[in-house]
C-alpha positions as CSV (number, residue, x, y, z in Angstrom):
1,M,117.7,101.0,78.7
2,N,114.9,101.3,76.3
3,S,111.3,101.1,77.9
4,S,110.8,97.5,76.8
5,T,113.4,96.3,78.8
6,R,112.9,98.3,81.9
7,P,111.0,96.2,84.9
8,T,107.5,96.4,86.1
9,I,107.8,97.7,89.5
10,I,105.4,97.0,92.4
11,V,105.6,99.0,95.4
12,G,104.1,97.5,98.4
13,A,104.0,93.5,98.9
14,G,100.5,93.2,100.7
15,F,97.6,91.4,99.3
16,T,97.3,93.6,96.0
17,G,100.8,93.8,95.3
18,L,101.8,90.3,95.9
19,F,99.0,89.0,94.1
20,T,99.8,91.2,91.1
21,A,103.2,89.8,91.0
22,L,102.2,86.1,91.4
23,H,99.5,86.5,88.8
24,L,101.9,87.9,86.4
25,R,104.1,84.8,86.9
26,H,101.3,82.7,86.8
27,Q,100.3,83.9,83.4
28,H,103.8,83.5,82.3
29,D,104.6,87.1,81.6
30,L,108.2,87.1,81.0
31,R,109.1,90.8,81.7
32,S,111.3,91.6,84.8
33,I,109.4,92.1,88.0
34,I,110.6,93.9,91.0
35,L,108.7,93.7,94.3
36,I,109.7,96.3,96.9
37,D,108.5,96.0,100.7
38,P,110.2,97.2,103.7
39,Q,109.2,94.2,105.7
40,K,110.5,90.8,105.6
41,R,107.3,89.0,105.9
42,F,104.0,89.0,104.5
43,V,101.0,89.8,106.8
44,F,97.9,88.0,106.4
45,K,95.7,90.5,108.1
46,P,92.4,88.7,108.5
47,M,94.0,86.1,110.4
48,L,96.1,88.4,113.0
49,Y,93.5,87.4,115.5
50,E,94.8,83.9,115.3
51,L,98.4,85.1,115.6
52,L,97.3,86.9,118.8
53,T,95.4,83.9,120.4
54,G,97.8,81.2,119.3
55,E,95.3,79.4,117.2
56,L,97.9,79.7,114.1
57,P,101.6,79.7,114.3
58,E,103.6,82.9,112.9
59,R,104.9,80.9,110.0
60,T,101.2,80.7,108.8
61,V,99.7,84.1,109.3
62,C,103.1,85.8,108.5
63,P,105.2,83.7,106.0
64,T,108.4,85.2,104.5
65,Y,108.7,86.5,101.2
66,E,111.5,84.1,100.5
67,E,109.1,81.3,101.1
68,L,106.2,82.8,99.2
69,L,108.4,83.8,96.2
70,Q,110.4,80.4,96.1
71,G,110.5,79.0,92.6
72,S,109.6,82.3,90.6
73,D,112.0,84.9,89.2
74,I,110.3,87.7,90.9
75,S,113.2,89.9,92.4
76,F,112.1,91.1,96.0
77,V,113.9,94.2,97.3
78,R,113.8,94.6,101.0
79,D,113.6,98.6,101.1
80,T,111.6,101.6,101.6
81,V,110.4,103.6,98.7
82,T,111.2,107.4,99.7
83,A,110.2,109.1,96.4
84,I,108.7,108.5,93.1
85,D,109.2,110.7,90.0
86,L,106.1,110.0,87.7
87,H,107.0,112.1,85.0
88,E,110.7,110.6,84.8
89,K,109.5,106.9,85.9
90,Q,111.7,106.8,88.6
91,V,111.6,104.9,92.0
92,H,114.0,106.3,94.9
93,L,114.8,103.8,97.7
94,A,116.0,104.7,101.4
95,S,119.2,102.6,100.7
96,G,120.1,105.2,97.6
97,S,119.2,102.7,94.9
98,D,117.3,104.0,92.1
99,Y,115.1,102.1,89.5
100,T,113.5,103.3,86.1
101,Y,110.4,101.4,85.5
102,S,108.4,100.7,82.3
103,Y,105.1,100.1,84.2
104,L,104.4,100.8,88.1
105,V,102.2,99.4,90.4
106,L,101.2,101.5,93.8
107,A,99.9,99.0,96.5
108,V,101.2,100.4,99.6
109,G,97.7,100.6,101.5
110,S,96.8,103.0,104.3
111,V,98.3,103.7,107.6
112,Q,96.7,103.9,110.8
113,G,94.6,107.1,111.5
114,Y,93.6,108.7,114.6
115,L,91.1,111.2,113.8
116,G,93.3,114.1,115.5
117,T,92.4,112.6,119.1
118,E,94.8,113.9,121.8
119,G,97.3,111.1,123.0
120,A,95.6,108.3,120.6
121,Q,99.0,107.7,118.6
122,E,101.0,107.8,121.7
123,N,98.9,105.6,124.1
124,T,96.7,103.1,122.1
125,F,97.6,99.8,120.5
126,A,97.0,99.6,116.8
127,F,96.4,95.9,115.2
128,R,97.5,96.3,111.5
129,T,100.9,94.4,111.5
130,R,102.7,91.3,113.2
131,E,104.6,93.7,115.3
132,N,101.2,95.1,116.7
133,A,100.1,91.6,117.3
134,F,103.1,90.7,119.3
135,A,102.9,94.2,121.4
136,L,99.4,93.6,122.2
137,E,99.7,90.2,123.4
138,R,102.5,91.4,125.9
139,Q,100.4,94.2,127.0
140,L,97.5,91.9,127.6
141,R,99.4,89.3,129.4
142,D,101.3,92.0,131.6
143,C,98.1,93.3,132.7
144,L,96.4,90.1,133.6
145,L,99.5,89.1,135.7
146,L,100.0,92.5,137.5
147,A,96.1,92.4,138.1
148,S,96.3,88.9,139.6
149,Q,99.1,90.0,142.1
150,T,97.7,93.5,143.1
151,K,95.4,93.8,146.1
152,D,94.5,97.4,145.1
153,E,91.0,97.2,143.9
154,Q,91.1,100.5,141.7
155,Q,94.4,99.5,140.1
156,R,93.1,96.0,139.4
157,Q,89.9,97.3,137.9
158,S,92.0,99.5,135.5
159,L,94.3,96.8,134.6
160,L,91.3,94.4,133.6
161,T,89.4,97.1,131.7
162,F,90.2,96.6,128.1
163,A,88.8,99.5,125.7
164,I,88.5,99.0,121.9
165,V,87.8,102.1,119.9
166,G,85.8,101.8,116.8
167,A,83.2,99.3,116.0
168,G,83.9,98.5,112.4
169,P,84.9,94.7,111.7
170,T,88.2,95.2,113.2
171,G,86.9,96.4,116.4
172,V,84.0,93.9,116.5
173,E,86.1,91.0,115.9
174,M,88.7,92.2,118.5
175,A,86.1,92.6,121.1
176,A,84.5,89.3,120.6
177,T,87.9,87.5,120.6
178,L,89.2,89.2,123.6
179,A,86.0,88.5,125.6
180,D,86.7,84.8,125.3
181,L,90.6,84.9,125.2
182,L,91.2,87.0,128.3
183,P,89.0,85.1,130.6
184,S,90.8,82.0,129.5
185,W,94.2,83.4,130.3
186,Y,93.1,85.0,133.4
187,A,91.6,82.0,134.9
188,K,95.1,80.0,134.5
189,L,96.6,82.9,136.8
190,G,93.9,82.1,139.5
191,G,92.2,85.4,138.8
192,N,88.1,86.2,139.1
193,I,87.3,86.5,135.4
194,H,84.2,88.3,136.3
195,E,86.1,91.4,136.9
196,I,87.4,91.6,133.6
197,R,85.7,94.3,131.3
198,I,85.7,94.4,127.5
199,V,84.3,98.0,126.5
200,L,83.7,98.7,122.8
201,I,83.3,102.2,121.9
202,N,81.9,103.9,119.0
203,H,81.2,107.2,117.6
204,G,78.0,106.1,115.7
205,N,75.1,104.7,117.3
206,T,75.3,101.4,115.9
207,I,78.0,98.6,115.3
208,L,79.2,98.0,111.7
209,S,77.4,101.2,110.2
210,G,78.0,101.6,106.6
211,D,80.2,98.5,106.3
212,T,79.8,95.4,103.9
213,N,79.4,93.3,107.3
214,A,76.5,95.5,108.4
215,P,74.0,92.8,107.7
216,L,75.7,90.8,110.5
217,K,75.0,93.4,113.1
218,E,72.6,91.3,115.1
219,I,74.6,88.0,115.2
220,A,77.6,90.3,116.4
221,L,75.5,91.8,119.0
222,Q,74.3,88.5,120.2
223,A,77.8,87.2,119.9
224,F,78.8,89.9,122.5
225,K,76.2,88.7,125.0
226,T,77.4,85.0,124.9
227,R,81.0,85.3,125.1
228,S,82.8,84.1,128.5
229,V,82.7,87.8,129.6
230,P,80.0,89.9,127.9
231,V,81.1,92.9,125.7
232,E,80.0,96.3,126.9
233,L,79.0,99.0,124.4
234,L,79.5,102.6,124.6
235,L,77.7,104.0,121.4
236,G,77.2,107.3,120.3
237,V,80.2,108.7,122.1
238,G,83.4,110.4,120.9
239,V,86.6,109.9,122.4
240,K,88.3,113.0,123.5
241,A,91.6,112.0,124.7
242,V,93.7,108.9,125.6
243,H,96.1,108.9,128.6
244,K,98.5,106.3,129.7
245,G,96.0,105.2,132.3
246,S,92.6,106.3,131.2
247,L,90.4,107.3,128.3
248,E,88.1,110.5,128.0
249,Y,84.9,110.4,126.3
250,Q,81.8,112.5,125.4
251,S,78.4,111.4,124.5
252,A,76.8,113.2,121.6
253,N,74.0,114.8,123.5
254,S,76.1,115.7,126.5
255,S,78.6,118.3,127.4
256,E,80.0,116.1,130.3
257,I,83.4,114.4,129.8
258,N,83.5,111.1,131.1
259,T,86.6,109.1,132.2
260,L,87.1,105.1,131.9
261,L,90.3,104.0,133.8
262,T,92.1,101.5,131.7
263,Q,95.6,100.5,130.8
264,T,94.7,99.1,127.6
265,T,93.2,100.9,124.7
266,I,93.2,99.4,121.3
267,W,92.6,101.8,118.3
268,T,90.6,100.6,115.2
269,A,88.9,103.7,114.1
270,G,89.9,105.4,111.1
271,T,92.8,105.2,108.4
272,A,95.0,107.7,106.9
273,T,96.5,108.2,103.5
274,N,100.1,106.5,103.1
275,P,102.8,109.0,103.3
276,L,104.3,108.0,99.9
277,I,100.9,108.7,98.4
278,Q,100.7,112.1,100.0
279,S,104.2,112.8,98.3
280,L,103.0,112.4,94.8
281,S,100.1,115.1,95.4
282,H,102.4,117.7,93.8
283,Q,102.7,115.7,90.5
284,I,99.1,115.1,90.2
285,K,96.5,117.8,89.3
286,A,94.3,118.6,92.2
287,D,91.1,117.5,90.3
288,R,92.6,114.0,90.1
289,L,92.8,113.6,93.6
290,D,89.9,112.9,96.0
291,S,88.9,114.7,99.1
292,H,91.4,112.4,101.1
293,G,94.4,112.9,98.6
294,L,94.0,109.6,96.9
295,P,94.7,109.5,93.1
296,L,91.7,109.1,91.3
297,V,92.3,105.7,88.7
298,T,90.2,104.6,85.9
299,P,88.0,101.5,86.0
300,S,91.2,99.6,84.7
301,L,93.0,101.0,88.0
302,Q,95.4,103.3,86.0
303,L,96.2,106.9,87.1
304,L,94.4,109.5,84.8
305,D,97.3,111.2,83.6
306,F,99.9,108.5,84.2
307,P,98.5,105.3,82.3
308,E,101.7,103.4,83.0
309,V,101.1,103.6,86.6
310,F,98.3,101.4,88.3
311,A,97.2,101.9,91.9
312,A,94.6,99.9,94.0
313,G,93.6,98.8,97.1
314,D,93.6,101.5,100.1
315,C,95.9,103.9,98.1
316,A,93.5,104.6,95.3
317,D,90.1,106.0,94.6
318,V,88.4,103.9,91.9
319,Q,85.8,106.2,90.1
320,Q,82.3,104.9,90.6
321,Q,83.5,101.6,92.0
322,R,84.5,102.0,95.5
323,Q,85.5,98.7,96.8
324,P,85.8,97.5,100.5
325,A,89.2,96.7,101.9
326,L,88.7,92.9,101.9
327,A,91.1,90.2,100.9
328,Q,89.1,88.9,98.0
329,V,88.9,92.3,96.5
330,A,92.8,92.7,96.7
331,Y,93.1,89.2,95.2
332,Q,90.7,90.1,92.3
333,Q,92.4,93.6,91.7
334,G,95.9,92.0,91.5
335,A,94.6,89.5,89.1
336,S,93.1,92.2,87.0
337,I,96.1,94.4,87.0
338,A,98.2,91.6,85.8
339,H,95.9,90.7,83.0
340,N,96.0,94.7,82.1
341,L,99.9,94.7,82.1
342,I,99.9,91.8,79.7
343,D,97.3,93.3,77.6
344,L,99.5,96.6,77.4
345,A,102.5,94.7,76.5
346,K,100.5,93.0,73.6
347,G,99.3,96.5,72.4
348,A,95.8,95.7,73.3
349,K,93.6,98.2,75.6
350,P,93.3,97.3,79.4
351,R,90.0,96.2,80.4
352,P,87.9,97.7,83.2
353,I,88.0,95.9,86.4
354,H,84.9,94.0,87.8
355,V,85.2,93.0,91.5
356,S,82.6,90.2,92.7
357,L,81.8,90.1,96.3
358,R,81.3,86.6,97.5
359,G,80.2,87.4,101.1
360,T,81.9,88.4,104.2
361,L,83.5,86.4,107.3
362,M,83.8,87.4,110.6
363,K,85.5,86.0,113.9
364,L,83.1,86.4,116.8
365,G,85.2,84.5,119.6
366,L,87.4,81.6,120.1
367,N,86.0,78.8,118.1
368,N,83.0,81.2,116.9
369,G,82.4,83.1,113.7
370,V,80.0,83.8,110.9
371,A,80.2,83.2,107.2
372,N,77.9,85.4,105.2
373,L,77.7,83.7,101.8
374,F,76.8,85.7,99.0
375,D,74.6,87.5,101.4
376,K,72.2,84.8,101.0
377,M,73.1,82.6,103.7
378,Q,74.7,82.8,107.2
379,I,76.5,80.1,109.1
380,T,77.4,81.1,112.7
381,G,79.1,79.3,115.5
382,K,81.7,76.7,115.2
383,P,80.6,75.9,111.6
384,G,81.0,79.6,110.7
385,D,84.5,79.7,112.3
386,I,85.5,76.6,110.3
387,I,84.4,78.1,106.9
388,R,85.9,81.5,107.8
389,N,89.3,79.7,108.5
390,V,89.3,77.5,105.7
391,A,87.9,80.3,103.2
392,Y,90.8,82.5,104.5
393,L,93.5,79.8,104.4
394,E,92.5,78.9,100.6
395,L,93.2,82.7,99.9
396,L,97.0,82.2,101.1
397,P,99.3,83.5,98.2
398,T,100.7,80.4,97.0
399,P,99.5,76.9,96.5
400,I,102.4,75.3,98.3
401,H,102.0,77.8,101.4
402,D,98.1,77.3,101.3
403,F,98.4,73.5,101.4
404,K,100.8,73.5,104.2
405,A,98.8,76.2,106.1
406,T,95.5,74.2,105.7
407,T,97.0,70.7,106.6
408,E,98.4,72.1,109.9
409,W,95.2,74.0,110.9
410,L,93.2,70.9,110.1
411,Q,95.3,68.6,112.2
412,E,95.3,71.1,115.1
413,E,91.6,71.5,114.5
414,V,90.7,67.9,114.4
415,F,93.1,66.1,116.6
416,H,94.2,68.6,119.4
417,R,92.1,71.7,119.7
418,Y,88.4,71.1,119.4
419,H,87.1,72.8,122.6
420,Q,85.9,76.0,124.0
421,S,87.8,77.0,127.0
422,K,85.8,75.9,130.1
423,L,86.3,78.3,133.0
424,V,85.7,76.5,136.1
425,S,86.3,77.1,139.8
426,E,89.4,75.0,141.4
427,T,86.7,73.0,143.2
428,A,84.9,71.9,140.3
429,T,85.3,68.4,138.8
430,K,85.3,67.5,135.2
431,Q,82.1,66.0,133.8
432,P,81.7,63.2,131.1
433,L,80.4,64.7,127.7
434,S,76.6,64.5,127.2
435,S,75.4,62.6,124.2
436,T,74.6,66.0,122.8
437,N,78.2,67.1,123.1
438,R,79.5,63.9,121.6
439,R,77.2,64.3,118.8
440,E,78.4,68.1,118.3
441,R,81.9,67.1,118.6
442,S,81.5,64.3,115.8
443,L,79.7,66.7,113.4
444,V,82.4,69.3,113.9
445,K,85.1,66.8,113.1
446,V,83.2,65.8,109.9
447,L,82.7,69.5,108.9
448,A,86.5,70.0,109.5
449,I,87.4,67.3,107.1
450,L,84.9,68.0,104.5
451,A,84.7,71.8,104.4
452,P,88.5,72.0,103.2
453,I,87.9,69.7,100.4
454,A,84.8,71.5,99.3
455,F,86.3,74.9,99.4
456,S,89.6,73.5,97.6
457,I,87.4,72.4,94.8
458,A,85.6,75.4,94.7
459,A,88.4,77.7,94.8
460,Y,90.2,75.8,92.0
461,L,87.4,75.9,89.8
462,A,86.8,79.6,90.4
463,L,90.6,80.7,90.1
464,R,92.2,78.2,87.8
465,T,93.7,79.7,84.6
466,P,91.7,79.1,81.3
467,P,93.2,76.5,79.3
468,A,93.6,79.0,76.3
469,E,95.7,81.1,78.6
470,R,98.1,78.5,79.6
471,L,101.6,78.7,78.5
472,R,104.8,76.8,79.3
473,Q,106.2,78.2,82.5
474,P,109.8,78.9,82.3
475,Q,112.2,77.1,84.9
476,T,113.9,79.8,86.9
477,N,114.9,80.5,90.2
478,S,113.8,83.3,92.5
479,T,115.9,86.5,93.2
480,M,115.9,87.9,96.6
481,Q,117.5,91.3,97.2
482,S,117.8,92.9,100.7
483,T,119.2,96.4,100.9
484,P,120.1,97.9,104.5
């Protein structure tokens, strides 16, 4: 097989990898594309909170690749890449299959890091995958149920204390979400919601430090105070160890080790280099790796000594252009890699990738969020939550899935679920809505209808293919492969 007929292989079907494949097909690139990932489902990570809370169904947050690739001729191989030979241009799979590529795209992301903390990997809950979300939900519900049945005060307090380690975006969103969600669940079990503790622990002295969401710090802090259960902050402390029923931490200015009794510790602090990327280190010169072992890539996202290999997202270090791990960044990188692959096939020089950040979005509780639009305007509360949901749903990988998901969400939002869970005593009676509440509800319904339309138009205008680049799309069927 000569190099011109070898496939383009994309390893990792997360945001960057999937968008690269879809953009290649959108631009009518006719080469063979093989997309490899060990999972059956795509995970829309920014909306894993909605999967945890039940605000969105699994089919929306974690659609199958079969659904997403339907109608394309992208070959999906469900398998694990065990080794890559950069010199021979070969990819080896756990099933024993081998592929030889003309171009390779590495988009495997990072893995959860634990900063060398004793017991952290064994005794904490991560929040990066569909399985993580389901495991955490089971743990939360089990703890609340046991707490509602136990008479031992210390045991009940341990069951009702929930620690989140790391005050970056994931930790902040998790803390705010749990501070609304857990009281709602516990009240239905007849428990006293005021016994619940949500504790956010961070090594730094402030939340969201050094992150693109740093301008939202004050909004997040205010949201913590106004949740159903206020979020407690333990800042400037280092977690020394995590045990099955407790967490040990130490303040930066003290030698004393403190213990927090908790049955649930959620770990959101730190990432680590993907093992597959680590395995490439012996093939890449030391001065072509950064301090974390990530390969340095050019502004066009190509490995320095292997220009036929592209790498992006959390598994590469873009020289002088470090980008945050955001869906919008992955989308733009995927589109740019696709354009550059097409340019290379035409004998043209690949172009540097320019990522434009359009703002940030955060979930700050049930039916509460903030949309920081272009760092110029911040919309909070229920309207911010609507904008966040619509903006993310508009980013879903294919137009058909995007439309279905947005329609489902809009129907649920307008007709079934407009309310913030009200936690009342057993003797409290339902009161009629005030005129202010009625006006607020009407406004939200109008926003829920108009916002998706506005964002759909904006997304279409921003992301549509220029007329000059449009070609006739071949009518082919998708090819799905699954290897054991």
